[in-house]
N, C-alpha and C positions, 0 to 999 in steps of 0.2 A: 471413069467414072464409079462412083462408090456403091459397094455391095449392101443391101439391104436384107435386114431376117426381120419378120413380125409374127409371133407365135403369142395367140391371146392366151395361153394356159399361165394362172398366176403363180402358180410353183416351178416355173424352170425360166431361168436365165436366160435372155437372147441378147443379141446385138442388135444396137439399132441401125447402126452405123460401121460399117468395116473397109477400112480402106488401106490398101498396099503400104508395107512401112518401107521407107526410102532404106538403101544400105547404108550400114552402119560402116564405120570406119573400122580397119582390121584392129584386132585386139594386140595390145605391144609382144605378148608372146609369137603370135603368129606373124606379124612381119620381121619379127628377130628371125624366126623358122625359116622365112622366103628369105632372107639376108642370107643366110648361110647357103643352103640348097633347097631345088624344088622337092629332094626325097628327105630332106629334113622335115619341110614343110608338110608333107605327109604322113611323117611318122607322128610329128607332134596332132597332128588332125584326129589320127589313129588312137592316139594316148587321151587326148579330149573326150572322143566318143566314149571312149572305154568309162573315164571317169564319169562321165554326165551318167552314165548306165549304172555305175556303183552310186552316186548319188541319189539317183531316183530310187534305189533300192532302199539306200538308209533311209530316205524319208520315208519310203511305205512303212520300212519296219519298225520307226517312231509312231509314226501315225497309227497303228495297229494295236501299240505296246504302252505307251505313255499312260493310257489312261488308268492302265491295271497295272501300271508298273510306275509309281512316281520316283521310282531312284534313277529312272532316265530322264529325267527333265531336265539336268544339265548339259545334255547333248543336242537339246533344241537349240539354244544360242549359237554353239558350235557349227550344228546345221545350218543356222542362217547365214553366219559368216563365211562356211565354206561353199555354198551357193554364190554368194556374193562376190567372193576370191574367182571362184569359177567364171562368172558371166564378166568379170572384169578383164580377165585372161592376164591379170598382173603377176599371179603366181607363175615362178619356173615350172613349178611340179603341178602337173593339175591334180595329183592325187593328195596332196597337201591336207587338204581339209579333209575328205574321206579320214584318211586315217587318224585325224583328231576325233571325228565325231565316233571311229569305229574303238578306238582307244579309251573314250568316256563310255561307251557301251560295256566295254569289257570290264572297266573299273566297276562300274552300277552291277553288273554280274554277280562279281567278286562278293559284294554286299548283300546280293537277293539273288542266291540260286537258281529260284523258281523264274526269273526272267528267262524269256527264251532267247536261244541263240539266233546269233545277225547272221 
């Protein structure tokens, strides 16, 4: 049975019907790690969790600073690509996209020292 939510406040986004998501197939990196060993799968899962936190922090940083510092704008497409790669699980290194975004932030900081540190 689907879960439904209703709120009459006009300025709040509400879900009218939410159903549980079916299990998705394993990501290629996860499947490969499990094929190697359970311990490897655990390490990959820990790395992916850490990478997700870093991506969230970078997203928060860009959201808070890009409007005041337009030099950060080139990091936005790289951030989108990093999240897409992470979600797809096709990149063997879960930190690859985050490194690219961070490098663009550092590059922008060299041209504008007023940009806060990431």
